[in-house]
C-alpha positions as CSV (number, residue, x, y, z in Angstrom):
1,X,-23.9,1.5,-15.0
2,X,-22.3,4.1,-15.6
3,X,-18.2,3.4,-17.3
4,X,-16.8,4.2,-14.1
5,X,-18.6,1.2,-12.7
6,X,-17.9,-1.0,-15.3
7,X,-14.6,-0.5,-14.9
8,X,-14.1,-1.2,-11.4
9,X,-16.6,-4.1,-11.7
10,X,-14.0,-5.7,-14.4
11,X,-10.7,-5.0,-11.8
12,X,-12.9,-7.2,-9.3
13,X,-13.6,-10.0,-11.8
14,X,-10.7,-10.2,-12.6
15,X,-8.5,-10.5,-9.2
16,X,-11.1,-12.8,-8.0
17,X,-10.1,-15.4,-11.3
18,X,-6.5,-14.8,-10.1
19,X,-7.0,-15.7,-6.9
20,X,-9.5,-19.1,-7.9
21,X,-6.9,-19.6,-10.2
22,X,-4.5,-19.5,-7.4
23,X,-6.3,-21.6,-5.4
24,X,-6.2,-24.4,-7.6
25,X,-2.9,-24.6,-8.9
26,X,-2.0,-24.5,-5.2
27,X,-4.7,-27.4,-4.5
28,X,-3.2,-29.7,-7.9
29,X,0.6,-28.8,-6.9
30,X,0.1,-30.6,-3.3
31,X,-2.1,-33.6,-4.3
32,X,1.2,-34.3,-6.5
33,X,3.1,-34.1,-3.5
34,X,1.1,-36.7,-1.5
35,X,1.2,-38.9,-4.4
36,X,4.8,-39.6,-4.6
37,X,4.7,-41.7,-1.7
38,X,2.6,-44.2,-3.3
39,X,5.2,-45.3,-5.4
40,X,7.8,-47.6,-3.4
41,X,11.6,-46.4,-4.1
42,X,10.7,-43.4,-5.7
43,X,13.1,-40.5,-4.9
44,X,12.9,-38.9,-2.4
45,X,9.3,-40.5,-1.1
46,X,10.2,-40.4,2.4
47,X,10.4,-36.6,3.1
48,X,7.2,-35.7,4.4
49,X,4.8,-34.0,1.7
50,X,5.0,-30.1,0.9
51,X,2.6,-27.4,1.7
52,X,2.2,-24.4,0.8
53,X,2.7,-21.2,3.2
54,X,1.3,-17.7,2.9
55,X,2.4,-14.4,3.0
56,X,0.7,-11.3,2.6
57,X,2.7,-8.2,1.8
58,X,1.3,-4.3,1.2
59,X,2.5,-1.6,-0.9
60,X,3.1,1.8,-0.6
61,X,2.9,4.4,-3.4
62,X,5.7,6.8,-4.1
63,X,3.8,9.1,-1.8
64,X,3.2,7.1,1.0
65,X,-0.6,6.2,0.3
66,X,-1.7,2.7,0.4
67,X,-0.9,1.1,-3.2
68,X,-2.9,-2.5,-2.6
69,X,-0.5,-5.8,-2.2
70,X,-0.6,-9.0,-2.7
71,X,-0.2,-13.0,-1.4
72,X,2.8,-15.1,-1.4
73,X,2.4,-18.9,-1.8
74,X,5.3,-20.6,-1.6
75,X,5.8,-24.5,-0.9
76,X,9.6,-26.2,-0.5
77,X,8.4,-30.1,-0.9
78,X,9.9,-33.5,-2.3
79,X,8.9,-33.2,-6.2
80,X,8.6,-29.0,-5.8
81,X,12.3,-28.1,-4.3
82,X,11.0,-24.4,-5.1
83,X,7.6,-23.2,-6.2
84,X,5.6,-19.9,-5.7
85,X,2.6,-19.2,-6.9
86,X,2.2,-15.1,-6.1
87,X,-0.7,-12.9,-7.0
88,X,-1.6,-9.4,-6.1
89,X,-3.7,-6.3,-7.1
90,X,-1.7,-2.7,-6.7
91,X,-2.5,0.7,-7.9
92,X,-1.0,3.9,-7.9
93,X,1.2,6.4,-9.9
94,X,4.3,5.4,-12.4
95,X,7.6,7.4,-11.8
96,X,7.9,9.9,-15.0
97,X,10.5,7.8,-16.6
98,X,8.7,4.3,-16.1
99,X,5.0,6.0,-17.4
100,X,6.6,6.5,-21.2
101,X,7.0,3.4,-21.4
102,X,3.4,1.5,-20.4
103,X,0.8,2.4,-23.1
104,X,-1.8,4.8,-21.8
105,X,0.6,5.8,-18.9
106,X,2.6,8.5,-20.0
107,X,-0.7,11.6,-19.7
108,X,-1.6,10.3,-17.0
109,X,0.5,8.0,-14.9
110,X,-2.2,6.2,-12.9
111,X,-2.4,2.5,-12.8
112,X,-4.1,-0.6,-11.4
113,X,-2.6,-4.1,-11.9
114,X,-3.5,-7.0,-10.9
115,X,-2.5,-11.1,-11.8
116,X,-0.9,-14.4,-10.8
117,X,2.8,-15.3,-11.0
118,X,4.3,-18.6,-10.8
119,X,7.5,-20.1,-11.1
120,X,8.2,-24.0,-10.4
121,X,11.9,-25.4,-9.7
122,X,11.8,-29.3,-9.6
123,X,13.5,-31.6,-7.0
124,X,14.3,-34.0,-9.8
125,X,16.0,-32.8,-12.8
126,X,14.0,-34.8,-15.0
127,X,10.8,-32.8,-14.2
128,X,10.7,-29.7,-16.4
129,X,10.9,-26.6,-14.3
130,X,7.8,-24.3,-15.8
131,X,6.3,-20.5,-15.7
132,X,3.6,-19.5,-16.1
133,X,1.7,-16.1,-15.4
134,X,-1.4,-13.9,-16.1
135,X,-2.3,-10.3,-15.3
136,X,-5.0,-7.2,-15.8
137,X,-3.5,-3.7,-16.1
138,X,-5.7,-0.6,-16.4
139,X,-3.8,2.6,-16.8
140,X,-6.0,5.2,-19.5
141,X,-6.3,2.1,-21.2
142,X,-6.8,-1.6,-20.4
143,X,-5.2,-5.0,-21.4
144,X,-4.4,-8.4,-20.6
145,X,-0.8,-10.7,-20.7
146,X,0.8,-13.2,-19.7
147,X,1.3,-16.9,-21.3
148,X,3.3,-20.4,-19.9
149,X,6.8,-22.1,-21.3
150,X,8.4,-25.0,-20.5
151,X,11.8,-25.0,-19.2
152,X,13.3,-28.6,-19.1
153,X,16.6,-30.1,-18.1
154,X,16.4,-32.9,-20.9
155,X,13.7,-32.3,-23.5
156,X,11.4,-34.5,-24.2
157,X,9.4,-34.6,-27.5
158,X,6.4,-35.7,-25.6
159,X,6.4,-33.3,-22.9
160,X,7.1,-30.1,-25.6
161,X,4.7,-31.8,-28.0
162,X,1.6,-32.2,-24.9
163,X,2.4,-28.7,-23.7
164,X,2.2,-27.0,-26.6
165,X,-0.5,-28.8,-27.9
166,X,-2.6,-27.4,-24.5
167,X,-1.9,-23.9,-25.2
168,X,-3.0,-24.7,-29.0
169,X,-6.2,-25.6,-27.8
170,X,-6.7,-22.7,-25.7
171,X,-5.6,-20.2,-28.1
172,X,-7.8,-21.8,-30.9
173,X,-11.3,-21.6,-29.2
174,X,-10.5,-18.0,-29.3
175,X,-8.5,-17.1,-32.4
176,X,-7.0,-19.3,-34.9
177,X,-4.4,-16.7,-35.0
178,X,-3.3,-16.7,-31.6
179,X,-1.6,-19.9,-31.3
180,X,1.2,-19.3,-34.2
181,X,1.3,-15.3,-33.2
182,X,1.6,-16.1,-29.2
183,X,4.2,-18.8,-29.7
184,X,6.3,-16.9,-31.9
185,X,6.4,-14.1,-29.5
186,X,7.7,-16.7,-26.7
187,X,10.0,-17.6,-28.8
188,X,11.7,-14.3,-29.1
189,X,10.8,-13.2,-25.7
190,X,12.6,-16.0,-24.0
191,X,15.7,-15.9,-25.4
192,X,19.2,-15.3,-23.9
193,X,20.7,-12.7,-26.0
194,X,24.0,-12.4,-24.8
195,X,24.4,-16.2,-24.9
196,X,22.2,-16.7,-28.3
197,X,20.2,-19.6,-27.0
198,X,16.5,-20.3,-25.8
199,X,16.0,-20.5,-22.0
200,X,13.3,-23.7,-22.4
201,X,11.3,-24.7,-25.2
202,X,8.8,-22.5,-25.4
203,X,4.8,-22.3,-24.9
204,X,2.3,-19.2,-25.9
205,X,3.7,-15.1,-24.7
206,X,1.1,-12.6,-24.8
207,X,0.4,-8.4,-24.5
208,X,-1.3,-5.5,-25.0
209,X,-4.3,-7.8,-25.4
210,X,-7.6,-5.2,-25.7
211,X,-9.6,-5.9,-28.3
212,X,-12.7,-6.8,-26.7
213,X,-13.0,-7.3,-22.9
214,X,-15.1,-10.2,-22.4
215,X,-13.2,-12.1,-25.0
216,X,-9.9,-11.2,-23.3
217,X,-10.5,-12.1,-20.2
218,X,-12.2,-15.3,-21.5
219,X,-9.1,-16.1,-23.3
220,X,-6.8,-15.4,-20.3
221,X,-9.1,-17.9,-17.9
222,X,-8.2,-20.7,-20.7
223,X,-4.6,-20.0,-20.9
224,X,-4.6,-20.6,-17.0
225,X,-6.6,-23.4,-16.9
226,X,-5.2,-25.1,-19.8
227,X,-1.3,-25.0,-17.4
228,X,-3.6,-26.5,-14.7
229,X,-4.9,-29.3,-16.9
230,X,-1.2,-30.0,-18.3
231,X,1.4,-29.1,-16.5
232,X,1.0,-31.8,-13.3
233,X,0.4,-34.5,-16.4
234,X,4.0,-33.7,-17.5
235,X,5.2,-33.9,-13.3
236,X,3.3,-37.3,-13.2
237,X,4.9,-38.5,-16.2
238,X,8.4,-38.4,-14.9
239,X,8.9,-37.6,-11.0
240,X,9.0,-41.2,-9.8
241,X,11.9,-42.0,-11.9
242,X,15.7,-42.0,-10.2
243,X,18.1,-39.2,-11.5
244,X,22.2,-39.4,-11.0
245,X,23.9,-36.9,-9.4
246,X,25.0,-35.8,-13.0
247,X,22.3,-35.3,-14.6
248,X,21.7,-33.0,-10.9
249,X,25.0,-30.6,-11.6
250,X,23.3,-30.6,-15.3
251,X,20.2,-29.4,-13.6
252,X,21.5,-26.5,-11.7
253,X,23.6,-25.1,-14.4
254,X,20.4,-24.7,-16.4
255,X,19.0,-22.8,-13.6
256,X,21.6,-20.6,-14.2
257,X,20.6,-20.0,-17.6
258,X,16.7,-19.3,-15.5
259,X,18.6,-16.8,-13.8
260,X,20.3,-14.6,-16.1
261,X,17.2,-14.5,-18.3
262,X,14.9,-13.1,-15.2
263,X,17.8,-10.8,-14.0
264,X,19.1,-9.4,-16.8
265,X,15.8,-9.6,-19.4
266,X,12.6,-10.0,-17.8
267,X,9.5,-7.5,-18.4
268,X,8.0,-8.6,-14.9
269,X,10.9,-8.2,-12.4
270,X,11.3,-4.9,-13.9
271,X,7.5,-3.8,-13.8
272,X,7.6,-4.6,-10.4
273,X,10.8,-3.2,-9.3
274,X,9.8,0.0,-11.1
275,X,6.6,-0.1,-9.1
276,X,7.6,-0.4,-5.3
277,X,6.4,-4.6,-5.2
278,X,7.4,-6.5,-2.8
279,X,11.0,-7.3,-3.8
280,X,10.7,-10.9,-2.2
281,X,7.5,-11.8,-4.0
282,X,9.7,-10.6,-7.6
283,X,12.6,-12.5,-6.9
284,X,10.4,-15.7,-6.1
285,X,11.2,-16.9,-9.5
286,X,14.4,-17.4,-8.9
287,X,15.6,-20.7,-7.9
288,X,16.7,-22.4,-4.4
289,X,20.0,-23.7,-5.7
290,X,22.0,-22.6,-9.5
291,X,25.5,-23.1,-10.5
292,X,27.9,-22.0,-13.3
293,X,30.5,-23.8,-14.7
């Protein structure tokens, strides 16, 4: 197999995994929607369980040539107030200014990128919001990136420990230095700098992982599996508990912090907008309601 054929095969393999992970996550989240009605008196149990609706989109490159696209999967339910699980595979050329910021793109602006991006905003203030994404980007270089972070309205020590332990285990299967490095990277990245406060209780964040393709892809898959294993457990732990209007208002204020970070600092938001991505899909991360004091 030629080098070009090998690169194309790897692209196909990565994109197929992101789609498979999307399918598994959507199924697990719809199962949570169904489970809420099994507990008498649970908040919003009388509502119909939510279901994901999928919407495809196509991207045009700067010169009008086809540039790939993606599929949005969005659900408004009784457990999940708003959750999006989006996949995309896009290609084209970076603008000259943006190419200077991307490894391997300054001399050759052509790129290919595929990934999954998930953000869940919950009905209950007692169930933590969450973000997860993993991606594979190819320029004259090729690398993986991604991570996951937990954003509770009311931090819970057991939730935080379980979330971090899941990703520590995933990291340790590949390199014992991954978890401390990627946890610290997450803590630094998800900082709302103008307020001097963290967006949530952290997780892991990594980028430019390009040491060995097979090993890096296997790690990225384990990051997705770790999320799928731990997050539904945290939702089940709290989703049947009643909450107050005061707690709901606090949730809306915390969501305001989430909005501030995503619009001012998030690299994924900037990447999507700079490469002509679907604006609706890019801004999927924003909550349906938020408030500021």
